C-alpha positions as YAML, in Angstrom:
chain: A
units: angstrom
residues:
- id: 1
  name: MET
  ca: [2.91, 35.37, -24.99]
- id: 2
  name: ALA
  ca: [-0.06, 36.63, -22.99]
- id: 3
  name: ALA
  ca: [0.49, 38.19, -19.58]
- id: 4
  name: SER
  ca: [-0.19, 35.83, -16.70]
- id: 5
  name: ASP
  ca: [-0.37, 36.08, -12.92]
- id: 6
  name: ASN
  ca: [0.80, 32.49, -12.45]
- id: 7
  name: VAL
  ca: [4.37, 33.01, -13.71]
- id: 8
  name: VAL
  ca: [7.36, 33.39, -11.42]
- id: 9
  name: ARG
  ca: [10.30, 34.97, -13.22]
- id: 10
  name: ALA
  ca: [13.98, 34.85, -12.36]
- id: 11
  name: GLY
  ca: [15.65, 36.47, -15.35]
- id: 12
  name: PHE
  ca: [15.78, 37.13, -19.08]
- id: 13
  name: THR
  ca: [12.96, 39.68, -18.85]
- id: 14
  name: PRO
  ca: [12.52, 43.32, -17.85]
- id: 15
  name: LYS
  ca: [9.41, 42.29, -15.85]
- id: 16
  name: PHE
  ca: [9.36, 41.79, -12.08]
- id: 17
  name: LYS
  ca: [11.68, 38.99, -10.94]
- id: 18
  name: ASP
  ca: [10.80, 37.06, -7.79]
- id: 19
  name: ILE
  ca: [13.92, 34.95, -7.25]
- id: 20
  name: PRO
  ca: [13.28, 34.11, -3.55]
- id: 21
  name: ASN
  ca: [9.79, 32.81, -4.35]
- id: 22
  name: LEU
  ca: [11.09, 30.79, -7.32]
- id: 23
  name: THR
  ca: [13.89, 29.16, -5.35]
- id: 24
  name: SER
  ca: [11.52, 28.29, -2.48]
- id: 25
  name: MET
  ca: [9.31, 26.38, -4.97]
- id: 26
  name: LEU
  ca: [12.14, 24.27, -6.41]
- id: 27
  name: THR
  ca: [12.86, 20.74, -5.26]
- id: 28
  name: TYR
  ca: [16.30, 19.28, -5.29]
- id: 29
  name: THR
  ca: [15.52, 15.59, -5.20]
- id: 30
  name: PHE
  ca: [17.26, 13.37, -7.69]
- id: 31
  name: ALA
  ca: [17.46, 9.78, -8.75]
- id: 32
  name: PRO
  ca: [19.17, 7.83, -11.51]
- id: 33
  name: PRO
  ca: [17.52, 8.17, -14.94]
- id: 34
  name: SER
  ca: [16.52, 4.50, -14.91]
- id: 35
  name: SER
  ca: [14.25, 5.08, -11.90]
- id: 36
  name: GLN
  ca: [12.60, 8.09, -13.56]
- id: 37
  name: LYS
  ca: [11.67, 6.43, -16.84]
- id: 38
  name: MET
  ca: [8.08, 5.29, -17.25]
- id: 39
  name: THR
  ca: [7.46, 1.67, -18.04]
- id: 40
  name: PRO
  ca: [4.63, 1.37, -20.56]
- id: 41
  name: VAL
  ca: [1.78, -1.03, -19.85]
- id: 42
  name: PRO
  ca: [-0.89, -2.36, -22.23]
- id: 43
  name: TYR
  ca: [-3.76, 0.12, -22.55]
- id: 44
  name: PRO
  ca: [-6.90, -1.69, -21.33]
- id: 45
  name: TYR
  ca: [-9.58, 0.56, -22.87]
- id: 46
  name: CYS
  ca: [-9.16, -0.41, -26.51]
- id: 47
  name: LYS
  ca: [-9.71, -3.43, -28.73]
- id: 48
  name: LEU
  ca: [-7.27, -4.67, -31.34]
- id: 49
  name: ASN
  ca: [-8.70, -6.64, -34.27]
- id: 50
  name: THR
  ca: [-7.44, -10.07, -35.35]
- id: 51
  name: THR
  ca: [-4.95, -8.60, -37.86]
- id: 52
  name: SER
  ca: [-3.50, -6.45, -35.08]
- id: 53
  name: HIS
  ca: [-3.03, -9.43, -32.77]
- id: 54
  name: SER
  ca: [-1.44, -11.59, -35.48]
- id: 55
  name: SER
  ca: [1.02, -8.82, -36.43]
- id: 56
  name: ASP
  ca: [2.11, -8.08, -32.83]
- id: 57
  name: SER
  ca: [0.55, -4.59, -32.94]
- id: 58
  name: SER
  ca: [0.14, -2.81, -29.63]
- id: 59
  name: ALA
  ca: [-1.42, 0.06, -27.69]
- id: 60
  name: MET
  ca: [0.83, 0.97, -24.76]
- id: 61
  name: LEU
  ca: [-0.01, 3.42, -21.98]
- id: 62
  name: TYR
  ca: [2.60, 5.85, -20.67]
- id: 63
  name: ASN
  ca: [1.05, 7.18, -17.46]
- id: 64
  name: PRO
  ca: [3.24, 9.79, -15.74]
- id: 65
  name: PRO
  ca: [2.81, 10.40, -12.01]
- id: 66
  name: ILE
  ca: [0.72, 13.53, -12.66]
- id: 67
  name: GLU
  ca: [-3.02, 13.99, -13.05]
- id: 68
  name: GLU
  ca: [-2.94, 16.27, -16.07]
- id: 69
  name: PHE
  ca: [-2.53, 13.74, -18.88]
- id: 70
  name: ALA
  ca: [-1.34, 10.36, -20.11]
- id: 71
  name: VAL
  ca: [-0.21, 9.10, -23.53]
- id: 72
  name: VAL
  ca: [-1.04, 5.95, -25.48]
- id: 73
  name: LYS
  ca: [1.39, 4.88, -28.20]
- id: 74
  name: THR
  ca: [-0.30, 2.77, -30.84]
- id: 75
  name: ASP
  ca: [1.81, 0.68, -33.17]
- id: 76
  name: LEU
  ca: [-0.23, -1.00, -35.95]
- id: 77
  name: LYS
  ca: [2.24, -3.23, -37.80]
- id: 78
  name: LYS
  ca: [0.26, -4.54, -40.77]
- id: 79
  name: SER
  ca: [-2.21, -3.27, -43.33]
- id: 80
  name: GLY
  ca: [-5.71, -3.91, -41.98]
- id: 81
  name: ALA
  ca: [-4.59, -3.73, -38.36]
- id: 82
  name: LYS
  ca: [-7.16, -1.73, -36.42]
- id: 83
  name: VAL
  ca: [-7.58, -0.41, -32.89]
- id: 84
  name: THR
  ca: [-10.84, 0.89, -31.41]
- id: 85
  name: PHE
  ca: [-10.52, 3.17, -28.39]
- id: 86
  name: GLU
  ca: [-13.46, 3.41, -26.01]
- id: 87
  name: GLY
  ca: [-14.75, 6.91, -25.30]
- id: 88
  name: ILE
  ca: [-13.29, 8.55, -22.20]
- id: 89
  name: GLU
  ca: [-14.54, 11.36, -19.97]
- id: 90
  name: GLY
  ca: [-12.20, 13.96, -21.38]
- id: 91
  name: PRO
  ca: [-10.62, 15.33, -24.54]
- id: 92
  name: ALA
  ca: [-7.70, 13.84, -26.44]
- id: 93
  name: ILE
  ca: [-5.37, 14.74, -29.26]
- id: 94
  name: ILE
  ca: [-3.79, 12.28, -31.69]
- id: 95
  name: ILE
  ca: [-0.44, 12.94, -33.32]
- id: 96
  name: TRP
  ca: [0.92, 11.04, -36.31]
- id: 97
  name: PRO
  ca: [4.68, 11.62, -36.29]
- id: 98
  name: LYS
  ca: [5.42, 10.13, -39.70]
- id: 99
  name: THR
  ca: [3.09, 8.45, -42.16]
- id: 100
  name: GLU
  ca: [1.73, 8.63, -45.67]
- id: 101
  name: GLU
  ca: [-1.82, 7.83, -44.52]
- id: 102
  name: VAL
  ca: [-2.48, 11.23, -42.93]
- id: 103
  name: LYS
  ca: [-0.70, 14.57, -43.04]
- id: 104
  name: GLU
  ca: [2.59, 14.28, -41.18]
- id: 105
  name: GLY
  ca: [2.75, 16.47, -38.10]
- id: 106
  name: TYR
  ca: [-0.98, 17.17, -37.99]
- id: 107
  name: VAL
  ca: [-2.75, 16.99, -34.65]
- id: 108
  name: TYR
  ca: [-6.33, 15.71, -34.46]
- id: 109
  name: PHE
  ca: [-8.79, 16.48, -31.65]
- id: 110
  name: VAL
  ca: [-11.00, 13.75, -30.19]
- id: 111
  name: GLY
  ca: [-13.90, 15.01, -28.09]
- id: 112
  name: ALA
  ca: [-14.87, 13.62, -24.71]
- id: 113
  name: THR
  ca: [-16.82, 10.34, -24.82]
- id: 114
  name: ALA
  ca: [-16.10, 9.84, -28.55]
- id: 115
  name: GLU
  ca: [-15.06, 6.38, -29.70]
- id: 116
  name: CYS
  ca: [-11.98, 6.52, -31.92]
- id: 117
  name: VAL
  ca: [-10.98, 3.95, -34.55]
- id: 118
  name: LEU
  ca: [-7.53, 3.88, -36.18]
- id: 119
  name: GLU
  ca: [-6.67, 1.53, -39.04]
- id: 120
  name: SER
  ca: [-3.46, 0.96, -40.96]
- id: 121
  name: THR
  ca: [-3.66, 0.81, -44.75]
- id: 122
  name: ASP
  ca: [0.07, 0.88, -45.50]
- id: 123
  name: VAL
  ca: [1.63, -2.53, -46.20]
- id: 124
  name: ALA
  ca: [5.20, -1.19, -46.18]
- id: 125
  name: LYS
  ca: [5.55, 0.30, -42.70]
- id: 126
  name: PRO
  ca: [3.94, 0.45, -39.25]
- id: 127
  name: PHE
  ca: [1.26, 3.04, -38.49]
- id: 128
  name: VAL
  ca: [2.40, 4.76, -35.27]
- id: 129
  name: THR
  ca: [0.27, 7.26, -33.35]
- id: 130
  name: PHE
  ca: [0.41, 8.99, -29.99]
- id: 131
  name: ARG
  ca: [-2.84, 9.83, -28.20]
- id: 132
  name: ALA
  ca: [-2.49, 12.32, -25.33]
- id: 133
  name: PHE
  ca: [-5.58, 12.54, -23.16]
- id: 134
  name: CYS
  ca: [-6.92, 13.72, -19.84]
- id: 135
  name: GLU
  ca: [-9.93, 12.38, -18.01]
- id: 136
  name: LEU
  ca: [-12.01, 15.03, -16.30]
- id: 137
  name: ALA
  ca: [-12.70, 14.53, -12.63]
- id: 138
  name: GLU
  ca: [-16.27, 13.66, -11.73]
- id: 139
  name: GLU
  ca: [-16.88, 17.13, -10.25]
- id: 140
  name: ALA
  ca: [-15.66, 18.72, -13.49]
- id: 141
  name: VAL
  ca: [-18.08, 16.63, -15.53]
- id: 142
  name: GLU
  ca: [-20.92, 17.77, -13.29]
- id: 143
  name: GLY
  ca: [-20.12, 21.41, -14.04]
- id: 144
  name: LYS
  ca: [-18.11, 22.22, -10.92]
- id: 145
  name: GLY
  ca: [-14.93, 22.16, -13.01]
- id: 146
  name: ASN
  ca: [-11.28, 21.83, -12.21]
- id: 147
  name: LEU
  ca: [-9.82, 22.21, -15.71]
...
């Protein structure tokens, strides 16, 4: 791993350990797991075709309470089911966890503002994808940058 100035170490390394700084940064708030789980909501920036609607396919947004990224799980349940994602102001990656249609475990990059179309061609099983993305802040798009 490359050296970094933004790492606070507390052990398992011969490098400088800053335990007081690390413990001052920790939070000790807790809640039951049920209150910490994200509830997915329909992703509004995509269109499902007629086959998708008739087969109960979905595109669900998991939006954690952080600015860095969000994830859309797409579940196309019938051959011919298709989803078209609108372009967004930031990059995305798409992961196919298990399928015959594309190489299993591959990760595909989708550039900022690019429309993305996914279509199922397998009649035997659903076509499931995960699209992780971040939208750049307006000042970043204008070249001031925060990513």
